[in-house]
C-alpha positions as CSV (number, residue, x, y, z in Angstrom):
1,M,-16.0,1.3,9.1
2,D,-17.3,3.3,12.0
3,Y,-15.3,4.1,15.2
4,N,-17.1,4.4,18.4
5,I,-14.4,6.0,20.6
6,Q,-14.8,6.0,24.4
7,T,-12.2,7.4,26.7
8,D,-12.0,6.4,30.3
9,S,-9.3,7.1,32.9
10,E,-7.9,4.8,35.6
11,N,-4.9,5.7,37.8
12,D,-4.2,8.8,35.6
13,I,-4.0,6.5,32.5
14,F,-6.6,7.1,29.8
15,V,-8.0,4.3,27.6
16,E,-9.0,5.2,24.1
17,E,-11.4,2.3,23.1
18,C,-12.3,2.0,19.5
19,H,-15.3,-0.2,18.8
20,I,-15.6,-1.4,15.2
21,D,-19.1,-2.7,14.6
22,G,-20.3,-3.2,11.1
23,E,-18.8,-4.0,7.6
24,V,-15.1,-4.0,6.7
25,E,-14.6,-3.8,3.0
26,I,-11.9,-5.9,1.4
27,S,-10.4,-3.1,-0.7
28,D,-7.9,-3.7,-3.5
29,D,-5.1,-2.3,-1.2
30,L,-6.0,-4.9,1.5
31,R,-6.7,-7.8,-0.9
32,K,-2.9,-7.9,-1.7
33,Y,-2.2,-8.9,1.9
34,F,-5.4,-10.7,3.0
35,T,-5.7,-14.4,2.3
36,P,-9.3,-15.4,3.1
37,N,-9.9,-18.6,5.0
38,D,-11.5,-21.1,2.7
39,I,-14.9,-22.3,3.7
40,T,-16.7,-25.3,2.2
41,Y,-20.5,-25.2,1.9
42,N,-22.3,-28.5,1.7
43,T,-25.7,-27.9,-0.1
44,V,-28.3,-29.9,-2.0
45,A,-28.6,-28.8,-5.6
46,G,-31.8,-26.9,-6.2
47,S,-32.5,-26.2,-2.5
48,K,-33.1,-22.8,-1.0
49,S,-29.9,-23.2,1.0
50,S,-27.9,-23.2,-2.2
51,D,-29.1,-19.7,-3.0
52,I,-28.4,-18.5,0.5
53,F,-24.8,-19.9,0.4
54,D,-24.3,-18.3,-3.0
55,R,-25.2,-14.9,-1.5
56,I,-22.9,-15.5,1.5
57,K,-20.0,-16.4,-0.8
58,K,-20.5,-13.3,-2.9
59,Q,-20.6,-11.2,0.2
60,R,-17.5,-12.8,1.6
61,E,-15.6,-11.8,-1.6
62,I,-16.1,-8.1,-0.8
63,L,-16.5,-7.6,3.0
64,R,-16.7,-9.0,6.5
65,I,-19.2,-8.2,9.2
66,V,-17.3,-7.6,12.4
67,N,-17.8,-6.6,16.0
68,V,-14.4,-6.0,17.6
69,K,-12.6,-3.5,19.9
70,F,-9.1,-2.3,20.2
71,R,-7.6,-0.1,22.9
72,L,-4.8,2.5,23.1
73,K,-3.6,3.8,26.5
74,Y,-2.2,7.2,27.0
75,I,-1.4,9.9,29.6
76,E,-2.7,13.5,29.3
77,I,0.1,16.0,29.2
78,D,-2.3,19.0,28.9
79,E,-5.6,19.7,27.2
80,D,-4.1,19.6,23.7
81,N,-1.4,17.0,24.1
82,V,-1.3,13.3,25.1
83,Q,1.4,10.8,25.3
84,Y,0.7,7.2,24.4
85,L,2.3,4.5,26.6
86,P,5.2,2.8,24.8
87,D,3.3,-0.4,23.9
88,Y,0.4,1.6,22.4
89,N,2.4,4.4,20.6
90,V,1.1,3.5,17.2
91,Y,1.0,7.0,15.7
92,E,4.6,7.8,16.7
93,L,5.8,4.5,15.2
94,T,3.8,5.0,12.1
95,S,5.2,8.5,11.6
96,S,8.7,7.1,11.9
97,L,8.0,4.4,9.4
98,L,6.4,6.7,6.8
99,F,8.6,9.8,7.2
100,K,11.4,9.1,9.7
101,K,10.0,11.9,11.8
102,K,8.3,12.3,15.1
103,C,4.6,13.1,15.1
104,D,5.2,16.7,16.3
105,D,7.6,17.3,13.4
106,L,5.1,16.3,10.6
107,N,3.7,18.9,8.3
108,E,0.0,19.1,7.6
109,E,0.1,17.0,4.5
110,Q,2.1,14.3,6.3
111,E,-0.2,14.2,9.2
112,K,-3.1,13.4,6.9
113,Q,-1.3,10.2,5.8
114,V,-0.7,8.7,9.3
115,Q,-4.3,8.0,10.2
116,P,-5.3,6.3,6.9
117,F,-2.2,4.0,7.1
118,F,-3.0,3.0,10.7
119,I,-6.7,2.4,9.8
120,K,-5.7,0.1,7.0
121,L,-3.5,-1.8,9.4
122,V,-6.4,-2.1,11.8
123,Q,-8.7,-3.3,9.0
124,L,-6.2,-5.9,7.9
125,F,-5.9,-7.3,11.4
126,V,-9.7,-7.3,11.8
127,L,-10.2,-9.2,8.5
128,Y,-7.8,-11.9,9.7
129,K,-9.4,-12.1,13.1
130,A,-12.8,-12.5,11.5
131,D,-11.6,-15.4,9.3
132,Y,-9.0,-17.2,11.4
133,W,-9.2,-16.5,15.1
134,D,-12.6,-18.2,15.9
135,D,-11.7,-21.1,13.6
136,H,-8.3,-21.7,15.4
137,L,-9.9,-21.4,18.8
138,Y,-12.7,-23.8,17.9
139,K,-10.4,-26.4,16.4
140,F,-8.0,-26.2,19.4
141,E,-10.7,-26.5,22.0
142,E,-12.2,-29.5,20.0
143,H,-8.7,-31.1,19.9
144,I,-7.9,-30.7,23.6
145,T,-11.4,-32.0,24.5
146,K,-10.9,-35.1,22.4
147,E,-7.4,-35.7,23.8
148,G,-8.5,-35.2,27.4
149,F,-5.8,-32.5,27.6
150,N,-7.0,-30.7,30.7
151,E,-7.5,-33.9,32.6
152,D,-3.9,-35.0,31.7
153,I,-2.5,-31.7,33.0
154,D,-4.5,-32.0,36.2
155,E,-3.1,-35.5,36.7
156,V,0.5,-34.2,36.5
157,H,-0.3,-31.3,38.8
158,T,-1.9,-33.7,41.3
159,L,1.2,-36.0,41.3
160,K,3.4,-32.9,41.8
161,Q,1.5,-31.9,44.9
162,L,1.3,-35.5,46.3
163,L,5.0,-36.0,45.9
164,D,5.7,-32.7,47.5
165,K,3.7,-33.9,50.5
166,W,5.4,-37.3,50.4
167,E,8.8,-35.7,50.6
168,N,7.7,-33.4,53.4
169,L,5.7,-35.7,55.7
170,S,6.6,-33.7,58.8
171,N,4.5,-30.8,57.4
172,V,1.5,-33.0,56.4
173,E,-1.7,-33.5,58.3
174,V,-4.4,-36.1,57.5
175,S,-7.7,-36.5,59.1
176,I,-10.4,-39.1,58.7
177,R,-13.9,-37.6,58.7
178,K,-17.3,-39.1,58.7
179,K,-20.4,-37.6,57.2
180,D,-24.0,-37.9,58.3
181,K,-26.8,-39.0,55.9
182,Y,-27.2,-35.4,54.8
183,G,-23.6,-35.1,53.7
184,S,-22.4,-32.9,56.6
185,V,-19.2,-33.7,58.5
186,I,-19.6,-35.1,62.0
187,N,-16.9,-33.1,63.7
188,S,-17.0,-35.0,66.9
189,E,-16.1,-38.2,65.0
190,S,-13.1,-36.7,63.1
191,Q,-9.8,-38.4,63.8
192,K,-6.4,-37.1,63.0
193,V,-3.9,-39.6,61.7
194,L,-0.9,-39.9,63.9
195,D,2.4,-38.7,62.4
196,Q,4.0,-42.1,62.7
197,D,1.1,-43.6,60.6
198,L,1.1,-41.1,57.8
199,E,3.7,-42.9,55.7
200,L,1.8,-46.2,56.1
201,I,-1.5,-44.6,54.9
202,L,-0.1,-42.4,52.1
203,N,2.5,-44.9,50.7
204,S,0.0,-47.1,48.8
205,Y,-2.2,-44.2,47.7
206,I,0.6,-42.0,46.2
207,K,2.5,-44.9,44.7
208,T,-0.6,-46.3,43.0
209,K,-1.2,-42.8,41.4
210,Y,2.5,-42.7,40.3
211,Y,2.7,-46.2,38.8
212,N,-0.7,-45.8,37.0
213,F,0.9,-42.7,35.4
214,I,3.9,-44.8,34.4
215,K,1.7,-47.5,32.8
216,A,-0.6,-45.0,31.1
217,Y,2.4,-43.3,29.3
218,K,4.2,-46.6,28.7
219,L,7.3,-45.5,30.7
220,E,8.2,-48.9,32.3
221,K,11.5,-49.1,30.5
222,Y,12.6,-45.7,31.6
223,I,12.2,-46.0,35.3
224,A,14.7,-47.3,37.9
225,K,15.0,-51.1,38.6
226,H,13.5,-50.9,42.1
227,E,10.5,-49.0,40.7
228,V,10.0,-51.7,38.0
229,N,9.7,-54.2,40.9
230,E,7.2,-52.1,42.7
231,L,5.2,-51.5,39.5
232,K,3.3,-54.8,39.7
233,K,2.5,-54.3,43.4
234,Y,0.9,-50.9,43.1
235,S,-0.3,-50.3,39.6
236,Q,-3.8,-51.0,38.2
237,D,-5.2,-51.7,34.7
238,V,-5.2,-48.2,33.1
239,E,-6.0,-46.9,29.6
240,K,-2.8,-46.3,27.6
241,K,-2.0,-42.8,26.3
242,E,-1.1,-42.4,22.6
243,S,2.7,-42.0,22.7
244,L,4.1,-38.9,21.1
245,T,0.7,-37.5,20.1
246,N,-0.3,-36.5,23.6
247,Y,1.0,-33.1,24.9
248,V,2.2,-34.7,28.1
249,S,4.0,-37.5,26.2
250,E,5.8,-34.9,24.1
251,A,6.9,-33.0,27.3
252,I,8.1,-36.3,28.8
253,T,10.1,-37.0,25.7
254,I,11.8,-33.6,25.7
255,L,12.8,-34.0,29.4
256,Y,14.1,-37.5,28.6
257,F,16.4,-36.1,25.9
258,R,17.7,-33.7,28.5
259,D,18.5,-36.7,30.6
260,I,15.7,-36.1,33.0
261,K,14.0,-39.5,33.4
262,P,10.7,-40.3,35.1
263,S,11.0,-40.9,38.8
264,F,9.1,-41.0,42.0
265,T,10.2,-37.5,43.0
266,Y,8.7,-34.1,43.4
267,S,11.5,-32.5,41.3
268,Y,10.6,-34.6,38.2
269,F,6.9,-33.7,38.2
270,E,7.7,-30.1,38.9
271,E,10.0,-30.1,35.8
272,L,7.2,-31.8,33.8
273,Y,4.5,-29.4,34.9
274,E,6.6,-26.3,34.3
275,M,7.5,-27.5,30.8
276,I,3.8,-28.0,30.0
277,H,2.9,-24.5,31.2
278,N,5.9,-22.5,30.1
279,N,6.5,-23.9,26.7
280,T,4.4,-22.4,24.0
281,H,3.7,-25.7,22.4
282,F,1.9,-27.1,25.5
283,D,0.1,-24.1,26.9
284,T,-3.7,-24.3,26.4
285,R,-4.1,-20.6,26.4
286,L,-1.1,-19.8,24.2
287,T,-1.4,-22.4,21.5
288,P,-4.4,-21.0,19.5
289,T,-2.9,-17.5,20.0
290,Y,0.4,-18.4,18.5
291,E,-1.2,-20.3,15.6
292,F,-3.3,-17.2,14.8
293,L,-0.4,-14.7,15.2
294,K,1.8,-16.8,12.8
295,I,-0.8,-16.0,10.2
296,V,-1.7,-12.4,10.9
297,V,1.7,-10.9,11.8
298,P,3.5,-11.8,8.6
299,A,0.6,-10.3,6.6
300,L,0.8,-7.0,8.6
301,N,4.5,-7.1,8.2
302,R,4.2,-7.2,4.4
303,F,1.8,-4.3,4.4
304,I,4.1,-2.2,6.5
305,E,7.2,-3.1,4.4
306,D,5.4,-2.2,1.1
307,N,4.2,1.2,2.4
308,A,7.1,2.3,4.7
309,I,9.9,4.7,3.6
310,E,13.1,3.2,2.4
311,K,15.7,2.3,5.0
312,Y,13.2,2.5,7.9
313,K,14.2,1.3,11.3
314,K,13.3,-2.4,11.7
315,K,12.9,-1.9,15.4
316,D,10.1,0.6,14.7
317,K,8.4,-1.9,12.4
318,H,8.6,-4.7,15.0
319,M,7.3,-2.5,17.8
320,L,4.4,-1.3,15.6
321,L,3.5,-4.9,15.0
322,F,3.7,-5.5,18.8
323,A,1.6,-2.5,19.5
324,M,-1.1,-3.9,17.2
325,L,-1.1,-7.1,19.2
326,R,-1.3,-5.2,22.4
327,A,-4.1,-3.0,21.2
328,F,-6.2,-6.0,20.2
329,D,-5.3,-7.9,23.4
330,F,-3.3,-10.6,21.7
331,V,-0.1,-10.4,23.6
332,P,0.5,-13.7,25.4
333,D,1.0,-13.6,29.2
334,K,4.6,-14.5,29.1
335,K,7.6,-13.3,31.0
336,G,9.2,-10.2,29.3
337,L,6.2,-9.2,27.4
338,E,4.6,-7.2,30.2
339,L,3.9,-3.5,29.8
340,D,7.1,-2.8,31.7
341,G,9.0,-5.5,29.8
342,K,12.2,-4.8,27.8
343,I,11.8,-3.6,24.2
344,D,14.4,-6.1,23.0
345,V,12.3,-9.0,24.4
346,K,9.2,-7.8,22.7
347,E,11.1,-7.3,19.4
348,D,12.5,-10.8,19.6
349,F,8.9,-12.1,20.1
350,I,7.8,-10.5,16.8
351,K,10.9,-11.7,15.0
352,Q,10.1,-15.3,16.0
353,L,6.6,-14.9,14.5
354,L,8.1,-13.7,11.3
355,R,10.5,-16.6,10.8
């Protein structure tokens, strides 16, 4: 495995970028911790494709061809000394796990062991990324496309915004505009809706949106009695969502068990929207990341435990695992995990992945 190391500085912080482009061998040391992702090849007996797939299968038994990068950030103390930022301090953490010493206190023989250990850790991560990340990402994107996930989230967001306007009509302005045959607005014919008419115009529009939502998610029995009476007046024929299999349905159910029932209010749709985006299970960006991390982090953990010194500090192990995720840009954008976030929060994040 070749490293193409490039160092750039930005705001006095230097970035050590390692580009791994080529073959990563599945050595005996790594094979103990690497579980390949099974791939099924559908071929016709006797065809040329059978021979090709046989060669691919044999190649997959011994190596992976990869093209990945990882980054470590540091500050230059002087010409011969650098200090890695806490989230990237892989060598200091490795020294502690292998020898219970700081990097500066290692003897020459011990120094020679730090780099190979870290390289194997990198190789193990790269192998899992090659086998599992793209697969998880593809399956997830395929799933949310089939389920209409993004459209469902947009619908919740739209209702949140509409009900915010409905509850704050004094701060709302509506204009009726006409376009010419070329699609351009005829400004001279634009008319502002008078404040006293806003409720009359928006009432039917917003309530139709709301009651269509109620019917789509089969929530008729959970809404207030006066809303049940309005349902027939404003709702339309809509396609029903599959209850408890749709992400939004699951979020609605969780809120219901917290005694937060569907209602024609901004506060309800704000709660619903926040749950969809803040809860790991519902976030489009976080879900494939977590599924991948649940596979790779335990494997890295086993490798570290088998090679670390006895009675090592578990916090050092957890933070080395976190540093690996940071280096490969796999730390989710969640509160507490920022560069300046608390170490305890980051350690708890790793512990959750190891449960």
